[in-house]
KOLKE-750423 format. One record per residue: x, y, z of N, C-alpha, C, O in turn; residue in one letter. Coordinates in Angstrom, 3 decimals. Example, Ala and Ser with C-alpha at 12.3 -4.5 7.8 and 13.67 -1.06 7.14 Angstrom:
# residues 2
+----------+----------+----------+----------+----------+----------+----------+----------+----------+----------+----------+----------+-------+
!    neast !   nnorth !      nup !   caeast !  canorth !     caup !    ceast !   cnorth !      cup !    oeast !   onorth !      oup ! margu !
+----------+----------+----------+----------+----------+----------+----------+----------+----------+----------+----------+----------+-------+
!   13.190 !   -5.690 !    7.800 !   12.300 !   -4.500 !    7.800 !   13.200 !   -3.300 !    7.800 !   14.236 !   -3.319 !    8.465 !     a !
!   12.850 !   -2.250 !    7.080 !   13.670 !   -1.060 !    7.140 !   12.900 !    0.030 !    7.870 !   13.409 !    1.138 !    8.039 !     s !
+----------+----------+----------+----------+----------+----------+----------+----------+----------+----------+----------+----------+-------+
//
This chain:
# residues 94
+----------+----------+----------+----------+----------+----------+----------+----------+----------+----------+----------+----------+-------+
!    neast !   nnorth !      nup !   caeast !  canorth !     caup !    ceast !   cnorth !      cup !    oeast !   onorth !      oup ! margu !
+----------+----------+----------+----------+----------+----------+----------+----------+----------+----------+----------+----------+-------+
!  133.069 !   35.802 !  -16.550 !  134.202 !   34.934 !  -15.451 !  134.206 !   34.855 !  -13.926 !  134.756 !   33.926 !  -13.335 !     m !
!  133.675 !   35.701 !  -13.401 !  133.490 !   36.277 !  -12.171 !  132.112 !   35.520 !  -11.437 !  131.990 !   35.211 !  -10.252 !     t !
!  131.253 !   35.358 !  -12.416 !  130.149 !   34.653 !  -12.258 !  130.492 !   33.291 !  -11.901 !  129.979 !   32.782 !  -10.904 !     m !
!  131.547 !   32.475 !  -12.832 !  131.666 !   30.867 !  -12.725 !  132.430 !   31.138 !  -11.297 !  132.119 !   30.394 !  -10.366 !     l !
!  133.507 !   32.259 !  -11.048 !  134.175 !   32.244 !   -9.908 !  133.120 !   31.959 !   -8.506 !  133.361 !   31.205 !   -7.564 !     y !
!  131.970 !   32.767 !   -8.702 !  131.448 !   32.820 !   -7.582 !  130.513 !   31.477 !   -7.422 !  130.095 !   31.055 !   -6.343 !     q !
!  130.313 !   30.995 !   -8.479 !  129.645 !   29.511 !   -8.286 !  130.470 !   28.533 !   -7.921 !  130.029 !   27.649 !   -7.187 !     l !
!  131.804 !   28.500 !   -8.354 !  132.665 !   27.524 !   -7.659 !  132.947 !   27.881 !   -6.481 !  133.242 !   26.920 !   -5.772 !     l !
!  132.986 !   29.100 !   -5.853 !  133.270 !   29.621 !   -4.436 !  132.152 !   29.174 !   -3.442 !  132.253 !   28.908 !   -2.244 !     d !
!  130.896 !   29.161 !   -4.380 !  129.780 !   29.004 !   -3.434 !  129.461 !   27.022 !   -2.894 !  129.035 !   26.458 !   -1.886 !     l !
!  129.904 !   26.644 !   -4.076 !  129.972 !   24.967 !   -3.959 !  131.027 !   24.529 !   -3.165 !  130.906 !   23.629 !   -2.334 !     v !
!  132.480 !   25.381 !   -3.482 !  133.295 !   24.670 !   -2.148 !  133.280 !   25.285 !   -0.988 !  134.229 !   25.049 !   -0.240 !     l !
!  132.290 !   26.161 !   -0.558 !  132.084 !   26.648 !    0.411 !  131.082 !   25.749 !    1.277 !  131.309 !   25.521 !    2.465 !     g !
!  129.706 !   25.139 !    0.453 !  129.087 !   24.058 !    0.976 !  129.626 !   22.865 !    1.490 !  129.312 !   22.379 !    2.576 !     v !
!  130.966 !   22.102 !    0.191 !  130.972 !   21.123 !    0.539 !  132.167 !   21.264 !    1.843 !  132.340 !   20.270 !    2.548 !     v !
!  132.820 !   22.297 !    2.069 !  133.414 !   22.615 !    3.124 !  132.618 !   22.356 !    4.698 !  132.950 !   21.652 !    5.651 !     f !
!  131.583 !   23.148 !    4.506 !  130.467 !   23.159 !    5.773 !  130.080 !   21.612 !    5.858 !  130.200 !   20.920 !    6.869 !     f !
!  129.626 !   21.220 !    4.698 !  129.377 !   19.685 !    5.134 !  130.401 !   18.848 !    5.311 !  130.054 !   17.674 !    5.445 !     i !
!  131.381 !   19.029 !    5.350 !  132.564 !   18.603 !    5.991 !  132.840 !   18.779 !    7.259 !  133.091 !   17.817 !    7.985 !     m !
!  132.834 !   19.790 !    7.614 !  132.897 !   20.302 !    8.609 !  131.739 !   19.612 !    9.841 !  132.151 !   19.100 !   10.882 !     i !
!  130.321 !   19.711 !    9.503 !  129.385 !   18.882 !   10.203 !  130.112 !   17.310 !   10.082 !  130.289 !   16.721 !   11.149 !     v !
!  130.435 !   16.784 !    9.101 !  130.680 !   15.605 !    9.304 !  131.683 !   14.971 !   10.065 !  131.510 !   13.843 !   10.525 !     h !
!  132.815 !   15.677 !   10.246 !  133.739 !   15.792 !   11.267 !  133.657 !   15.857 !   12.430 !  134.368 !   15.205 !   13.196 !     i !
!  132.606 !   16.809 !   12.840 !  132.029 !   17.110 !   14.202 !  131.150 !   15.928 !   14.723 !  131.116 !   15.392 !   15.831 !     i !
!  130.532 !   15.719 !   13.712 !  129.266 !   14.455 !   14.088 !  130.262 !   13.170 !   14.207 !  130.011 !   12.404 !   15.137 !     m !
!  131.416 !   12.839 !   13.326 !  131.751 !   11.609 !   13.971 !  132.640 !   11.727 !   15.218 !  132.829 !   10.730 !   15.915 !     s !
!  133.245 !   13.029 !   15.551 !  133.853 !   13.138 !   16.822 !  132.911 !   12.450 !   18.150 !  133.187 !   11.607 !   19.004 !     w !
!  131.236 !   13.549 !   17.749 !  130.440 !   13.430 !   18.582 !  129.949 !   11.829 !   18.638 !  129.440 !   11.487 !   19.706 !     l !
!  130.026 !   11.104 !   17.883 !  129.436 !    9.726 !   17.946 !  130.828 !    8.832 !   18.346 !  130.758 !    7.911 !   19.160 !     l !
!  131.753 !    9.109 !   17.861 !  133.291 !    8.341 !   18.851 !  133.174 !    8.663 !   20.204 !  133.663 !    7.915 !   21.052 !     n !
!  132.419 !    9.974 !   20.593 !  132.873 !   10.064 !   22.493 !  131.509 !    9.576 !   22.808 !  131.151 !    9.574 !   23.985 !     f !
!  130.741 !    9.177 !   21.907 !  129.512 !    8.622 !   22.863 !  128.345 !    9.525 !   23.142 !  127.285 !    9.149 !   23.644 !     g !
!  128.661 !   10.863 !   22.736 !  127.536 !   11.979 !   22.715 !  126.286 !   11.874 !   21.954 !  125.170 !   12.226 !   22.337 !     v !
!  126.679 !   11.232 !   20.584 !  125.482 !   10.639 !   20.184 !  125.538 !    9.494 !   19.892 !  126.591 !    8.861 !   19.826 !     l !
!  124.294 !    8.992 !   19.645 !  123.833 !    7.268 !   19.510 !  123.621 !    7.015 !   17.946 !  123.079 !    8.030 !   17.509 !     n !
!  123.788 !    6.232 !   17.077 !  123.567 !    5.901 !   16.005 !  122.266 !    5.077 !   15.845 !  121.905 !    4.772 !   14.709 !     y !
!  121.430 !    4.641 !   17.098 !  120.212 !    4.326 !   17.133 !  119.373 !    5.476 !   17.261 !  118.216 !    5.293 !   16.881 !     n !
!  119.591 !    6.361 !   17.600 !  118.841 !    7.826 !   17.107 !  118.374 !    7.525 !   15.930 !  119.158 !    6.891 !   15.223 !     q !
!  116.786 !    7.906 !   15.239 !  116.460 !    7.740 !   13.852 !  117.142 !    8.908 !   13.125 !  117.335 !    8.846 !   11.911 !     p !
!  117.498 !    9.941 !   13.833 !  117.577 !   11.495 !   13.399 !  118.913 !   11.293 !   12.959 !  119.332 !   11.625 !   11.851 !     t !
!  119.835 !   10.517 !   14.216 !  121.188 !   10.887 !   14.109 !  121.864 !    9.718 !   12.837 !  123.005 !    9.703 !   12.374 !     v !
!  120.836 !    8.922 !   12.555 !  121.355 !    7.676 !   11.840 !  121.164 !    8.433 !   10.336 !  121.932 !    8.503 !    9.376 !     n !
!  119.943 !    8.912 !   10.532 !  119.927 !    9.552 !    8.699 !  120.385 !   10.614 !    8.746 !  120.316 !   11.077 !    7.607 !     g !
!  120.792 !   11.247 !    9.351 !  122.133 !   12.400 !    9.381 !  123.328 !   12.040 !    8.674 !  123.924 !   12.419 !    7.666 !     i !
!  123.506 !   10.884 !    9.863 !  124.775 !   10.060 !    9.191 !  125.179 !    9.535 !    8.024 !  126.092 !    9.895 !    7.282 !     w !
!  124.398 !    8.632 !    7.926 !  124.023 !    8.259 !    6.260 !  123.524 !    9.052 !    5.189 !  123.292 !    8.423 !    4.157 !     t !
!  123.323 !   10.158 !    5.176 !  122.977 !   10.934 !    4.385 !  124.509 !   12.034 !    3.978 !  124.731 !   12.544 !    2.879 !     g !
!  125.374 !   12.158 !    5.227 !  126.504 !   12.723 !    4.880 !  127.511 !   12.065 !    4.410 !  128.350 !   12.616 !    3.698 !     l !
!  127.580 !   10.618 !    4.786 !  128.368 !    9.829 !    4.122 !  127.997 !    9.481 !    2.749 !  128.972 !    9.221 !    2.045 !     n !
!  126.854 !    9.403 !    2.174 !  126.236 !    9.229 !    0.974 !  127.180 !   10.458 !    0.101 !  127.915 !   10.332 !   -0.878 !     r !
!  126.781 !   11.754 !    0.971 !  127.465 !   12.974 !    0.240 !  128.858 !   13.352 !   -0.008 !  129.337 !   14.163 !   -0.801 !     l !
!  129.571 !   12.317 !    1.141 !  131.225 !   12.573 !    1.353 !  131.956 !   11.596 !    0.693 !  132.917 !   11.953 !    0.012 !     l !
!  131.668 !   10.438 !    0.780 !  131.843 !    8.918 !    0.090 !  132.738 !    8.791 !   -1.585 !  133.726 !    8.142 !   -1.927 !     e !
!  131.631 !    9.954 !   -2.490 !  132.551 !   10.034 !   -3.646 !  133.794 !   10.823 !   -3.612 !  134.682 !   10.768 !   -4.463 !     p !
!  133.785 !   11.412 !   -2.771 !  134.686 !   12.439 !   -2.341 !  136.079 !   11.916 !   -1.735 !  137.167 !   12.234 !   -2.218 !     i !
!  135.928 !   11.127 !   -0.686 !  136.683 !   10.196 !   -0.167 !  137.193 !    9.074 !   -0.654 !  138.342 !    8.966 !   -0.228 !     y !
!  136.926 !    8.261 !   -1.280 !  136.960 !    7.265 !   -2.199 !  137.985 !    7.010 !   -3.174 !  138.470 !    5.886 !   -3.300 !     q !
!  138.356 !    8.037 !   -3.900 !  139.479 !    8.103 !   -4.589 !  140.743 !    8.533 !   -3.918 !  141.850 !    8.086 !   -4.216 !     p !
!  140.500 !    9.483 !   -2.938 !  141.821 !    9.395 !   -2.015 !  142.340 !    8.470 !   -1.063 !  143.557 !    8.440 !   -0.880 !     i !
!  141.700 !    7.835 !   -0.536 !  141.623 !    6.486 !    0.084 !  142.391 !    5.619 !   -0.773 !  143.349 !    4.961 !   -0.368 !     r !
!  141.972 !    5.619 !   -1.950 !  143.073 !    4.851 !   -3.051 !  144.422 !    5.141 !   -3.215 !  145.308 !    4.295 !   -3.333 !     a !
!  144.599 !    6.626 !   -3.223 !  146.025 !    6.847 !   -2.804 !  146.732 !    6.518 !   -1.891 !  147.807 !    5.931 !   -2.012 !     i !
!  146.118 !    6.917 !   -0.681 !  146.855 !    7.069 !    0.515 !  146.972 !    5.516 !    0.929 !  146.345 !    4.505 !    0.611 !     l !
!  148.108 !    5.798 !    1.819 !  148.491 !    4.130 !    2.428 !  147.536 !    3.511 !    3.667 !  147.273 !    4.122 !    4.703 !     p !
!  147.196 !    2.507 !    3.411 !  146.554 !    2.257 !    4.642 !  146.936 !    2.520 !    6.264 !  147.866 !    2.124 !    6.968 !     d !
!  145.817 !    3.343 !    6.503 !  146.480 !    3.966 !    8.183 !  145.219 !    3.416 !    9.005 !  144.371 !    4.175 !    9.474 !     t !
!  145.180 !    1.993 !    9.136 !  143.376 !    1.191 !    9.274 !  142.558 !    2.387 !   10.399 !  141.582 !    3.047 !   10.044 !     r !
!  143.149 !    2.473 !   11.691 !  142.259 !    2.757 !   12.688 !  142.259 !    4.668 !   12.253 !  141.458 !    5.421 !   12.807 !     p !
!  142.999 !    5.036 !   11.500 !  143.071 !    6.363 !   11.521 !  142.532 !    6.828 !    9.969 !  142.949 !    6.185 !    9.006 !     l !
!  141.753 !    7.770 !    9.796 !  141.082 !    7.934 !    8.157 !  141.609 !    9.131 !    8.072 !  141.207 !   10.058 !    8.776 !     d !
!  142.715 !    9.273 !    7.069 !  143.326 !   10.187 !    6.582 !  142.549 !   11.355 !    5.465 !  142.694 !   12.550 !    5.207 !     l !
!  141.865 !   10.491 !    5.105 !  140.645 !   10.776 !    3.590 !  140.014 !   12.078 !    3.751 !  140.081 !   12.925 !    2.860 !     a !
!  139.295 !   12.306 !    5.046 !  138.441 !   13.773 !    5.460 !  139.878 !   15.167 !    5.213 !  139.921 !   16.180 !    4.515 !     p !
!  140.735 !   14.612 !    6.053 !  141.749 !   15.424 !    5.917 !  142.313 !   16.077 !    5.186 !  142.451 !   17.300 !    5.194 !     l !
!  142.842 !   15.022 !    4.208 !  143.253 !   15.240 !    2.833 !  142.112 !   16.110 !    1.874 !  142.453 !   17.065 !    1.177 !     v !
!  140.946 !   15.693 !    1.951 !  139.938 !   16.275 !    0.995 !  139.829 !   17.749 !    1.639 !  139.673 !   18.784 !    0.992 !     a !
!  139.957 !   17.629 !    3.218 !  139.547 !   19.268 !    3.470 !  140.670 !   20.084 !    3.429 !  140.272 !   21.244 !    3.540 !     f !
!  142.286 !   20.034 !    3.288 !  143.125 !   20.420 !    2.402 !  143.035 !   21.061 !    1.161 !  143.276 !   22.252 !    0.960 !     v !
!  142.658 !   20.177 !    0.281 !  142.598 !   20.350 !   -1.252 !  141.282 !   21.515 !   -1.234 !  141.339 !   22.520 !   -1.942 !     i !
!  140.257 !   21.262 !   -0.443 !  138.825 !   22.240 !   -0.614 !  139.140 !   23.766 !   -0.231 !  138.568 !   24.804 !   -0.563 !     i !
!  140.567 !   23.468 !    0.817 !  140.555 !   24.825 !    1.186 !  141.477 !   25.330 !    0.348 !  141.248 !   26.522 !    0.139 !     i !
!  142.817 !   24.757 !   -0.455 !  143.725 !   25.224 !   -1.078 !  143.014 !   25.465 !   -2.236 !  143.376 !   26.578 !   -2.616 !     a !
!  141.693 !   24.740 !   -3.467 !  140.902 !   25.428 !   -3.882 !  140.098 !   26.611 !   -3.900 !  139.789 !   27.329 !   -4.851 !     l !
!  139.807 !   26.691 !   -2.665 !  138.828 !   27.612 !   -2.226 !  139.984 !   29.104 !   -2.150 !  139.955 !   30.176 !   -2.754 !     r !
!  140.703 !   28.678 !   -1.368 !  141.541 !   30.146 !   -0.986 !  142.633 !   30.574 !   -1.574 !  142.885 !   31.773 !   -1.458 !     d !
!  143.472 !   29.790 !   -2.280 !  144.660 !   29.935 !   -3.343 !  144.596 !   29.754 !   -4.154 !  144.832 !   30.752 !   -4.836 !     i !
!  144.269 !   28.526 !   -4.959 !  143.869 !   28.729 !   -6.793 !  143.101 !   29.394 !   -7.392 !  143.516 !   30.058 !   -8.342 !     i !
!  141.514 !   29.429 !   -6.965 !  140.286 !   29.888 !   -7.627 !  140.820 !   31.516 !   -7.616 !  140.637 !   32.265 !   -8.576 !     l !
!  141.567 !   31.957 !   -6.260 !  141.797 !   33.698 !   -6.835 !  143.034 !   33.749 !   -7.134 !  143.632 !   34.809 !   -6.953 !     p !
!  143.600 !   32.800 !   -7.577 !  145.085 !   33.256 !   -8.493 !  144.519 !   33.018 !   -9.781 !  145.047 !   33.806 !  -10.565 !     s !
!  143.481 !   32.114 !  -10.499 !  143.197 !   32.292 !  -11.526 !  142.317 !   33.259 !  -11.978 !  142.330 !   33.619 !  -13.155 !     i !
!  141.370 !   33.824 !  -10.959 !  140.628 !   34.634 !  -11.172 !  141.626 !   36.188 !  -11.548 !  141.330 !   37.142 !  -12.266 !     l !
!  142.788 !   35.939 !  -10.779 !  143.410 !   37.414 !  -11.097 !  144.474 !   37.416 !  -11.977 !  145.057 !   38.446 !  -12.312 !     l !
!  144.844 !   35.950 !  -12.492 !  145.838 !   35.602 !  -13.367 !  145.367 !   35.009 !  -14.517 !  146.154 !   34.645 !  -15.391 !     g !
+----------+----------+----------+----------+----------+----------+----------+----------+----------+----------+----------+----------+-------+
//
């Protein structure tokens, strides 16, 4: 049981880190610090979107349309934190 907990904690930790990188990179792109035309930036951005879109898409289907502001990353972030810090430890202890 402990090994399963550690594996899930590792996966959620990796997803958490990837989401942090995605959020920071989106800010840098929106504020003009990074440029989409750079091949490295474009490749990293495309890869991050391909990794995270399967997580964001079901959340976007449930949330109301707030067109200029995408709340799916925030909701996914809260879910990942809740799973990692609240739900998994309570399952292990209970």
